[in-house]
N, CA and C of each residue as an Amber inpcrd file, in Angstrom:
protein
   279
 -13.2980000 -19.3010000   4.0230000 -12.9980000 -18.4670000   5.4200000
 -12.1060000 -17.5490000   5.2350000 -12.3710000 -15.9630000   5.6440000
 -11.4550000 -15.0230000   5.2200000 -10.9110000 -14.9570000   6.6030000
  -9.6040000 -14.9440000   6.8180000  -9.0080000 -14.2630000   8.1690000
  -8.8760000 -12.8140000   8.3610000  -8.8710000 -12.4390000   9.4570000
  -9.2080000 -11.0540000   9.6240000  -7.5860000 -10.3840000   9.2380000
  -7.3750000  -9.4350000   8.7250000  -6.0930000  -8.9180000   8.8320000
  -6.1050000  -7.5130000   9.9460000  -4.6690000  -7.8530000  10.2870000
  -4.3680000  -7.0240000  11.3930000  -4.4630000  -5.1600000  11.1010000
  -4.5490000  -4.6500000  12.1940000  -5.1820000  -3.4670000  12.0030000
  -4.5370000  -2.6080000  11.0360000  -2.9850000  -2.5810000  11.5540000
  -1.9970000  -1.7800000  10.4700000  -2.5030000  -2.0230000   9.2150000
  -2.3370000  -3.4470000   8.4630000  -2.6360000  -3.7130000   7.4100000
  -3.9950000  -3.0750000   6.7810000  -5.1060000  -2.8270000   7.5610000
  -6.1910000  -2.3370000   7.0970000  -6.0620000  -1.1040000   6.8550000
  -5.1010000  -0.4380000   7.7860000  -5.5110000   1.2920000   7.8790000
  -4.4360000   1.1770000   6.7940000  -3.1180000   0.7250000   6.5080000
  -2.4430000   0.7900000   4.7140000  -3.4820000   0.6840000   3.8650000
  -4.0490000  -0.4310000   3.9680000  -4.9780000  -0.5580000   2.6570000
  -6.1220000   0.6570000   2.3550000  -6.2240000   1.0850000   3.4540000
  -7.5510000   2.0960000   3.5290000  -7.3920000   3.4280000   3.0500000
  -5.8460000   3.7390000   3.2910000  -5.1130000   4.7590000   2.5050000
  -5.0560000   4.5860000   1.3520000  -4.8810000   3.5930000   0.9280000
  -4.5080000   3.3370000  -0.6550000  -5.3060000   3.1520000  -1.6420000
  -6.8530000   3.7210000  -1.1650000  -8.2280000   3.7820000  -2.0850000
  -7.8680000   4.7230000  -3.4500000  -7.1470000   5.5320000  -3.1370000
  -6.6940000   6.6940000  -3.9760000  -4.8980000   6.5940000  -3.8410000
  -4.3810000   7.0730000  -4.9490000  -2.8380000   7.1970000  -4.8540000
  -2.2430000   8.2490000  -4.2400000  -1.4750000   7.4320000  -3.4050000
  -0.8850000   8.3840000  -2.5430000   1.0320000   7.7790000  -2.5070000
   1.7490000   8.9470000  -2.4770000   3.0700000   8.6190000  -2.3370000
   3.2370000   8.0830000  -0.9310000   4.6530000   7.4270000  -0.7730000
   5.1660000   6.9460000   0.2310000   5.1340000   7.7070000   1.1470000
   5.8990000   8.8190000   1.2830000   5.9900000   9.7270000   2.3120000
   4.4150000  10.2510000   3.1000000   3.5640000  10.3350000   2.0570000
   2.4370000  10.8460000   2.5180000   1.8610000   9.5480000   3.5750000
   2.0070000   8.1740000   3.2840000   1.8440000   7.0640000   3.7200000
   2.1280000   7.0340000   5.5080000   3.6050000   7.3720000   4.9610000
   4.4230000   7.1140000   6.3510000   3.8480000   8.2250000   7.6280000
   3.5250000   9.1550000   6.8740000   3.0800000  10.4970000   7.6920000
   1.8410000  10.3050000   8.4330000   0.5140000   9.3630000   7.6690000
  -0.5090000   8.8560000   8.0420000  -0.4370000   7.9820000   9.1120000
   0.6580000   7.0730000   8.8350000   0.8490000   6.1510000   9.9540000
   1.6880000   6.2370000  10.7260000   1.8430000   7.3810000  11.5140000
   2.9420000   8.1500000  12.1920000   2.9700000   7.0520000  13.5370000
   2.0020000   6.4000000  13.7420000   2.4100000   5.5260000  15.2860000
   3.1400000   3.9810000  14.8350000   3.5350000   3.9530000  13.1570000
   4.4710000   3.0530000  12.9510000   5.7530000   3.6710000  12.6870000
   7.1010000   2.7880000  12.5370000   8.0450000   3.1230000  11.8950000
   7.9270000   3.0430000  10.5410000   8.9000000   4.2070000   9.5560000
   8.9970000   4.0910000   8.2530000   9.2910000   2.8410000   7.5590000
   9.9890000   1.9760000   8.7320000  10.7950000   0.6180000   8.2560000
   9.0340000  -0.4200000   8.3620000   8.8320000   0.0000000   9.3230000
   7.2680000  -0.9220000   9.2450000   6.6790000  -1.1140000   8.5200000
   6.3090000  -0.0620000   8.1350000   5.6830000   0.7130000   6.9140000
   6.1200000   0.1200000   5.6180000   7.2620000   0.0340000   5.5010000
   7.6420000   0.1090000   3.9980000   7.7210000  -1.6340000   3.8050000
   7.9050000  -2.3270000   5.2320000   7.7150000  -3.9750000   4.6230000
   6.6030000  -4.4400000   4.6790000   5.3420000  -3.5120000   5.4400000
   4.1580000  -3.9760000   5.2530000   3.6810000  -3.8720000   3.7670000
   4.0790000  -2.8540000   2.9430000   3.7250000  -2.4050000   1.8210000
   4.2210000  -3.3270000   0.7370000   5.7750000  -3.6780000   0.9230000
   6.2810000  -5.0030000   0.0170000   5.5410000  -5.9450000   0.1460000
   5.1050000  -6.3490000   1.4790000   4.3060000  -7.5030000   1.5700000
   3.0520000  -7.3640000   0.6010000   2.0530000  -6.4080000   0.7730000
   0.9160000  -6.0950000   0.1130000   1.5930000  -6.1530000  -1.7770000
   2.5710000  -5.4830000  -1.9320000   2.8740000  -5.8070000  -3.3890000
   3.1990000  -7.2640000  -3.7420000   3.4710000  -7.7090000  -2.4210000
   3.7270000  -9.5180000  -3.4240000   2.3590000 -10.2590000  -2.9830000
   1.4580000  -9.7310000  -2.8100000  -0.0530000 -10.3420000  -2.5850000
  -0.7860000  -9.8940000  -3.9550000   0.0080000  -9.1530000  -4.4440000
  -0.8290000  -8.0410000  -5.6020000  -2.0160000  -7.3510000  -4.9770000
  -2.1270000  -6.8310000  -3.8340000  -3.1750000  -5.8980000  -3.1250000
  -2.9610000  -4.5850000  -3.5500000  -1.8190000  -4.3520000  -3.5230000
  -1.1500000  -2.9490000  -3.8270000  -0.1040000  -2.9800000  -4.8900000
  -0.2390000  -1.6890000  -5.5550000   0.6540000  -2.1230000  -6.9860000
   1.3140000  -0.5450000  -6.5860000   2.8530000  -0.3380000  -7.1010000
   3.4550000   0.9120000  -7.3840000   2.6230000   1.6680000  -8.6440000
   2.5980000   3.0100000  -8.4050000   1.6050000   3.3840000  -9.3200000
   2.2800000   4.4430000 -10.5000000   3.1370000   5.4620000 -10.0260000
   4.0780000   6.2680000 -10.3880000   5.5510000   6.8310000  -9.8220000
   6.5480000   7.0490000 -10.5380000   7.4270000   7.1230000  -9.8270000
   7.4570000   8.6510000 -10.1760000   7.7150000   9.2930000  -8.8150000
   7.2390000  10.9290000  -8.6890000   8.3930000  12.0570000  -9.4910000
   9.3380000  11.5510000  -9.4030000  10.5560000  12.2490000 -10.0430000
  10.5240000  12.5300000 -11.4910000  10.1580000  11.1450000 -12.2260000
   9.9920000  11.2120000 -13.9800000   8.5010000  11.4780000 -13.8620000
   7.4640000  11.2430000 -12.9470000   5.9660000  11.4500000 -13.3650000
   5.5580000  10.1900000 -14.4420000   6.3270000   8.8990000 -14.4660000
   6.1220000   7.7290000 -15.4660000   5.0950000   6.8050000 -14.4570000
   4.5010000   6.2070000 -15.2630000   3.7160000   4.9780000 -14.5940000
   4.7730000   3.7920000 -14.5950000   4.7400000   3.4760000 -13.2930000
   5.9700000   2.0930000 -12.7940000   5.3770000   1.0490000 -13.3890000
   3.9690000   0.6950000 -13.2690000   3.4870000  -0.5180000 -13.4130000
   4.1490000  -1.1490000 -12.5940000   4.5580000  -2.6480000 -13.1100000
   5.0960000  -3.6620000 -11.8070000   6.4450000  -3.4440000 -11.5350000
   7.3670000  -2.5330000 -11.9230000   8.7240000  -2.5220000 -11.6210000
   8.6930000  -1.1730000 -10.7100000   9.5570000  -1.1380000  -9.8220000
   9.8130000  -0.3310000  -8.8580000  11.1010000  -1.0030000  -8.2600000
  11.8860000   0.1220000  -7.6530000  13.1390000  -0.1500000  -6.6730000
  12.4880000  -0.3530000  -4.9250000  12.5680000  -1.3960000  -4.6770000
  12.0290000  -1.5060000  -3.3400000  12.8900000  -0.8290000  -2.4270000
  13.9050000  -0.5700000  -2.6910000  14.9170000   0.3630000  -1.5760000
  14.6390000   1.9640000  -1.7270000  13.9910000   2.1150000  -2.7160000
  13.6130000   3.6950000  -2.9550000  12.2660000   4.0910000  -2.7050000
  11.6040000   3.5640000  -1.7610000   9.9400000   3.2950000  -2.0940000
   9.3970000   5.0470000  -2.1650000  10.4870000   5.5800000  -1.1250000
   9.6700000   7.0070000  -1.4630000   9.8620000   8.1230000  -2.7780000
  10.4150000   7.5870000  -3.8910000  10.2740000   7.9660000  -5.0350000
   9.0020000   7.6220000  -5.7320000   7.8820000   6.5340000  -5.0860000
   6.7180000   5.8130000  -5.8240000   5.9680000   6.5210000  -5.0350000
   4.3370000   6.6420000  -6.0870000   3.1660000   6.3340000  -5.3680000
   2.4900000   5.3000000  -5.5150000   1.6640000   4.6840000  -4.5650000
   0.7880000   3.5940000  -4.4690000  -0.6100000   3.6000000  -4.2010000
  -1.0370000   2.3400000  -4.9680000  -2.3190000   2.6120000  -4.9480000
  -3.2150000   0.9780000  -5.0470000  -4.2990000   0.7270000  -4.3880000
  -4.7440000  -0.9750000  -4.2370000  -4.9300000  -1.1420000  -5.5130000
  -4.7460000  -2.5030000  -5.6070000  -4.9320000  -3.2630000  -6.7420000
  -6.6530000  -3.7090000  -6.7690000  -7.4470000  -4.1170000  -8.0260000
  -8.8810000  -4.4900000  -8.0530000  -8.5730000  -5.7060000  -6.7140000
  -7.7900000  -6.4630000  -6.6400000  -7.7390000  -7.7410000  -5.3210000
  -7.7710000  -7.2130000  -4.2090000  -7.0750000  -6.0830000  -4.3040000
  -6.5410000  -5.2270000  -2.8530000  -8.2850000  -4.5670000  -2.4070000
  -8.5030000  -3.8990000  -3.3260000  -9.9620000  -3.3120000  -3.0330000
 -10.9050000  -4.2820000  -2.8390000 -10.8260000  -5.6950000  -3.2840000
 -11.7750000  -6.4910000  -2.7970000 -11.5140000  -7.0270000  -1.5010000
 -10.3780000  -7.4900000  -1.2150000 -10.2540000  -7.5940000   0.1210000
 -10.4770000  -6.6930000   1.5290000 -10.2660000  -5.5620000   0.6480000
 -10.5750000  -4.3550000   1.6960000 -12.2000000  -4.3840000   1.7820000
 -12.8260000  -4.5460000   1.1530000 -14.3420000  -4.6100000   1.2800000
 -14.9680000  -5.7990000   2.1330000 -13.9530000  -6.9100000   1.7840000
 -14.3550000  -8.6070000   2.4520000 -13.9960000  -7.9350000   4.0180000
 -12.8370000  -7.5750000   4.0870000 -12.4890000  -6.8710000   5.5890000
 -13.1850000  -5.8530000   6.3370000 -13.9430000  -5.0610000   5.7740000
 -14.7190000  -4.1290000   6.2770000 -15.9250000  -5.1100000   6.6100000
 -16.6080000  -5.6970000   5.9570000 -17.8750000  -6.6060000   6.2770000
 -17.5900000  -7.4480000   7.2630000 -16.4490000  -7.8510000   7.6540000
 -16.0490000  -8.6660000   8.8160000 -16.0460000  -7.9410000  10.2460000
 -15.9380000  -6.5090000   9.8520000 -15.8140000  -5.7560000  11.0820000
 -16.9760000  -5.7250000  12.0610000
């Protein structure tokens, strides 16, 4: 049995099918504070549903390493696990 995710989590995951910088994510999710978005993003990273993709200033791939206090310096994307979870959630609707 899979539990339904809350609407904020689902919206955030839907935005990250393609790589997005943190600032764009915050703009798209304007109904939430940037702190709330950051917390949710970190939770999804810990679950391995989202990964930091690229450090924007250096244009280098970040892999699994990122500075959680400087989220605006990175772009993010769904992992394979995250994409699978998003598909499951969309079927539950």
